[in-house]
C-alpha positions in Angstrom: 0.0 0.0 0.0 2.9 2.4 0.7 4.2 1.8 -2.9 0.7 2.1 -4.4 -0.1 5.4 -2.5 3.3 7.0 -3.0 4.5 9.2 -5.9 5.1 7.1 -8.9 2.6 4.5 -7.7 -1.0 4.0 -8.7 -3.0 7.2 -9.4 -6.3 5.5 -8.6 -5.1 4.2 -5.2 -3.5 7.5 -4.4 -6.7 9.5 -4.8 -8.9 7.2 -2.7 -10.5 8.4 0.6 -12.3 6.6 3.5 -15.5 7.8 1.9 -14.7 6.5 -1.6 -13.7 3.1 -0.2 -16.6 2.5 2.0 -18.7 0.8 -0.6 -15.9 -1.6 -1.4 -15.7 -2.7 2.2 -19.4 -3.5 2.2 -19.1 -5.3 -1.1 -16.1 -7.4 0.0 -17.9 -8.3 3.2 -20.9 -9.6 1.3 -18.7 -11.6 -1.0 -17.0 -13.2 1.9 -20.4 -14.1 3.4 -21.4 -15.5 0.1 -18.3 -17.7 -0.1 -19.1 -19.0 3.4 -22.8 -19.7 2.7 -22.0 -21.4 -0.6 -19.5 -23.7 1.1 -16.7 -22.6 -1.2 -14.0 -22.5 1.5 -11.2 -22.4 -1.1 -12.6 -19.2 -2.4 -13.1 -17.9 1.1 -9.3 -17.4 1.6 -9.3 -15.0 -1.4 -12.4 -13.1 -0.2 -10.9 -12.7 3.3 -7.8 -11.3 1.6 -10.0 -8.8 -0.2 -11.4 -7.7 3.2 -7.9 -7.5 4.7 -7.0 -5.3 1.7 -9.7 -2.8 2.7 -8.4 -2.7 6.3 -4.8 -2.1 5.0 -6.1 0.5 2.5 -8.0 2.5 5.1 -5.1 2.4 7.5 -2.8 3.7 4.8 -5.3 6.5 3.9 -5.4 7.5 7.5 -1.6 8.0 7.5 -2.2 10.9 5.1 -4.9 12.6 7.1 -4.6 16.3 7.3 -5.5 16.5 11.0 -3.1 14.8 13.3 -6.0 13.5 15.4 -7.3 11.6 12.4 -4.0 9.8 11.7 -3.3 6.2 12.4 -1.6 3.3 10.8 -1.9 -0.5 10.5 0.0 -1.0 13.8 -2.6 1.2 15.6 -5.4 -0.9 14.1 -3.7 -4.1 15.3 -2.9 -2.6 18.7 -6.5 -1.6 19.3 -7.7 -5.1 18.4 -5.2 -6.9 20.6 -5.9 -4.6 23.6 -9.7 -5.2 23.2 -9.4 -8.9 23.0 -7.2 -9.1 26.1 -9.5 -6.6 28.0 -12.7 -8.5 27.1 -11.3 -12.0 27.9 -10.4 -11.7 31.5 -11.3 -15.4 31.9 -8.3 -16.1 29.6 -5.8 -13.4 30.3 -6.6 -12.5 33.9 -8.5 -14.0 36.8 -12.0 -13.7 35.4 -14.5 -16.6 35.5 -16.6 -17.7 32.5 -17.1 -21.3 31.8 -19.8 -21.2 29.1 -20.4 -19.3 25.9 -23.3 -17.5 27.5 -21.2 -16.4 30.4 -18.5 -15.1 28.0 -21.1 -13.1 26.1 -22.5 -11.6 29.3 -19.1 -10.7 30.5 -18.2 -9.1 27.1 -21.3 -6.9 27.3 -20.6 -5.9 30.9 -17.0 -5.0 30.1 -18.1 -3.1 27.0 -20.6 -1.1 29.1 -17.9 -0.3 31.7 -15.6 0.9 29.0 -18.2 3.4 27.7 -18.8 4.8 31.2 -21.9 5.8 33.1 -22.8 8.6 30.7 -22.9 6.4 27.6 -26.1 6.1 25.6 -27.7 2.8 26.7 -30.6 3.0 24.3 -31.3 -0.4 22.7 -30.4 1.1 19.3 -27.2 2.8 20.5 -24.3 2.0 18.2 -26.2 0.1 15.6 -25.3 1.6 12.2 -28.2 3.2 10.4 -27.1 1.7 7.1 -27.1 -1.9 8.4 -29.5 -4.1 6.3 -32.9 -4.2 7.9 -33.0 -7.8 8.9 -29.5 -7.7 10.4 -30.3 -4.6 12.4 -33.6 -6.1 13.6 -31.8 -9.3 14.7 -29.3 -7.2 16.6 -32.0 -5.2 18.3 -33.9 -8.3 19.3 -30.7 -9.9 20.7 -30.0 -6.8 22.8 -33.5 -6.8 24.2 -33.2 -10.4 25.2 -29.8 -9.9 26.8 -31.0 -6.9 28.8 -33.9 -8.9 30.2 -36.6 -6.8 28.7 -40.0 -8.4 29.1 -43.2 -8.2 27.1 -46.6 -9.0 28.6 -50.0 -9.2 26.9 -51.0 -5.7 27.9 -48.0 -4.3 25.9 -49.1 -5.8 22.6 -51.7 -3.1 21.7 -49.2 -0.4 22.4 -46.6 -2.1 20.3 -49.0 -2.6 17.4 -50.0 1.0 17.5 -46.3 2.1 17.7 -45.7 0.1 14.5 -48.6 1.8 12.8 -47.1 5.2 13.6 -43.5 4.4 12.5 -43.9 5.1 8.8 -40.6 4.3 7.0 -39.3 2.6 10.2 -42.2 0.2 10.4 -40.3 -2.6 8.6 -37.3 -2.3 11.0 -39.4 -2.5 14.2 -41.6 -5.2 12.8 -38.6 -7.5 12.1 -37.3 -6.9 15.6 -40.6 -7.8 17.1 -40.8 -10.9 14.9 -37.4 -11.9 16.4 -39.0 -11.7 19.8 -41.9 -13.9 18.8 -44.4 -11.1 18.6 -45.2 -11.4 14.9 -48.7 -12.7 15.6 -49.5 -9.4 17.3 -48.4 -7.1 14.4 -49.8 -6.7 10.9 -46.5 -5.7 9.4 -44.9 -7.9 6.7 -41.2 -7.4 6.2 -40.0 -6.9 2.7 -36.8 -8.2 1.1 -34.4 -8.9 3.9 -31.4 -8.0 1.7 -32.5 -4.4 1.4 -29.5 -2.1 2.2 -31.3 1.2 1.6 -30.7 3.2 4.8 -33.6 5.5 3.9 -36.0 2.6 4.3 -35.4 2.6 8.1 -35.3 5.0 11.0 -33.5 3.2 13.8 -34.0 5.9 16.4 -37.7 6.0 15.8 -38.0 2.3 15.7 -36.0 1.9 18.9 -38.2 4.4 20.7 -41.3 2.6 19.4 -40.1 -0.7 20.7 -38.8 0.4 24.1 -41.3 3.0 25.2 -44.3 0.6 25.3 -42.1 -2.0 27.0 -41.2 0.5 29.7 -44.8 1.6 30.2 -45.8 -2.0 30.8 -43.0 -2.9 33.2 -40.6 -4.0 30.4 -37.6 -2.0 31.5 -34.3 -3.9 31.7 -33.9 -6.0 34.8 -31.2 -3.8 36.2 -33.4 -0.7 35.8 -36.3 -2.4 37.5 -34.1 -3.4 40.4 -32.6 0.0 40.8 -36.0 1.6 40.9 -36.9 -0.3 44.0 
């Protein structure tokens, strides 16, 4: 990448930015998933190399950033990764205790929350990219709701259904999340093509509020919030 981005290298590579490369990163990720799902593991190595190229490319672009605060290199990328893996696996690298995959996942989420601090946004949609495909985003929302111990009783269904009706473009997003929670029988929404990647078709913030507000009104706050409230 140094040779390609340096004077006398490749003019196309030299003019790329984080923004111009973003689409390639998504494309290579999808092609990698396609190789996995097709069972073509021989081709998988090539696709993983293409993803790695995008990592190296972005790191090299960052070295040329105008603002010093925006600069980093491939060593910084690797360093952040190693530090995170060590920090979030205390049961391996320290004296933590986690003997099952579920316990590891719970510990990971707890450590992640501690890293963000007490003032961090704990909304169920916090940190979920708005451009994430609808079905993937809905799966992530549903998974978070389950891990946080949110509960849904029969009296919440009417509010949830009404919330979906009020969502507009975010209806598909919230409907899918509810379906993941086993509530599809209580909604009239039908999700469209799960491969849709159009970020304008969803409004995660509105969807998240529509999902969490009725839950909270009907006693569906996370377990830790219910405990702290008395």
